C-alpha positions in Angstrom: -22.3 2.7 -2.0 -21.0 4.1 -5.2 -18.3 6.8 -5.0 -16.7 9.1 -7.6 -12.9 9.2 -7.7 -13.2 12.9 -6.6 -14.9 11.7 -3.4 -12.0 9.5 -2.3 -8.9 11.0 -3.9 -6.8 11.1 -0.7 -7.8 7.6 0.4 -7.2 6.2 -3.1 -3.7 7.7 -3.2 -2.8 6.6 0.3 -4.0 3.1 -0.4 -1.6 2.6 -3.4 1.4 0.4 -2.5 4.4 2.4 -1.6 7.0 2.6 1.2 5.1 5.7 2.5 1.9 3.7 2.8 3.6 1.0 4.7 5.2 3.5 7.1 1.9 5.3 7.6 0.1 2.0 8.4 2.9 1.2 10.9 2.1 4.3 12.9 -1.0 2.5 14.1 1.0 -0.7 14.9 0.9 0.0 18.6 -2.9 -0.4 18.4 -2.7 -3.9 17.1 -4.7 -6.2 19.3 -6.8 -3.2 20.6 -9.6 -3.0 18.0 -11.7 -0.9 20.4 -9.1 1.8 20.2 -9.0 1.7 16.4 -12.8 1.7 16.2 -13.0 4.6 18.6 -10.4 6.6 16.7 -12.1 5.9 13.4 -15.5 6.8 14.7 -14.3 9.9 16.4 -12.8 11.1 13.1 -15.9 10.1 11.2 -18.0 12.1 13.7 -16.1 15.3 13.0 -14.2 15.1 16.3 -17.5 15.2 18.3 -17.0 13.0 21.3 -20.8 12.9 22.1 -21.7 11.7 18.6 -18.8 9.2 18.7 -20.0 7.9 22.0 -23.6 7.5 20.8 -22.5 5.7 17.6 -20.2 3.4 19.6 -22.9 2.9 22.3 -20.5 3.8 25.1 -20.3 6.6 27.6 -18.5 9.8 26.5 -15.8 9.2 29.2 -15.1 5.9 27.5 -14.4 7.7 24.3 -12.1 10.1 26.1 -10.2 7.3 27.8 -9.8 5.3 24.6 -8.6 8.4 22.7 -6.1 9.2 25.5 -4.9 5.6 25.4 -4.5 5.6 21.6 -2.5 8.9 21.9 -0.2 7.3 24.6 0.4 4.3 22.4 1.0 6.0 19.1 2.1 9.5 20.1 -0.5 10.9 17.7 -3.3 13.1 19.2 -6.5 13.5 17.1 -7.0 16.9 18.8 -3.7 18.3 17.3 -4.0 19.7 13.8 -0.9 18.0 12.2 -1.6 14.7 14.0 -5.2 14.8 12.7 -4.1 14.7 9.1 -1.5 12.0 9.9 -4.1 9.9 11.6 -6.5 10.1 8.7 -3.7 9.1 6.4 -2.5 6.3 8.7 -6.0 4.9 8.9 -6.4 4.8 5.1 -3.0 3.1 4.8 -3.8 0.7 7.6 -7.0 -0.3 6.0 -5.3 -0.9 2.6 -2.6 -3.0 4.2 -5.2 -4.9 6.2 -7.2 -5.7 3.1 -4.1 -7.3 1.8 -3.2 -5.0 -1.1 0.3 -5.8 -2.3 3.3 -4.3 -0.6 5.5 -1.8 -2.2 8.5 -3.1 -4.1 
């Protein structure tokens, strides 16, 4: 759909090429080759940290969401249930998506 810049300020800023964007994207590097973990993390965040809604959206059991989130935490060291990590995960996902779309590297 159509968005106003005000709707996506953080994502826009984080998707601009910079060394910080690349480092943020690299935080999710351990999830490479595990798209189900990335999808679960993204869906969990989009569902406002509601595991039941995330499970319904992903069409998996709630325990599967819990397992995948634990596994993502083990691999990245970032826990979506921790306040500071939550912000970092949102930023890392925005950066990861920008890098994956092939936007130019910094410098």
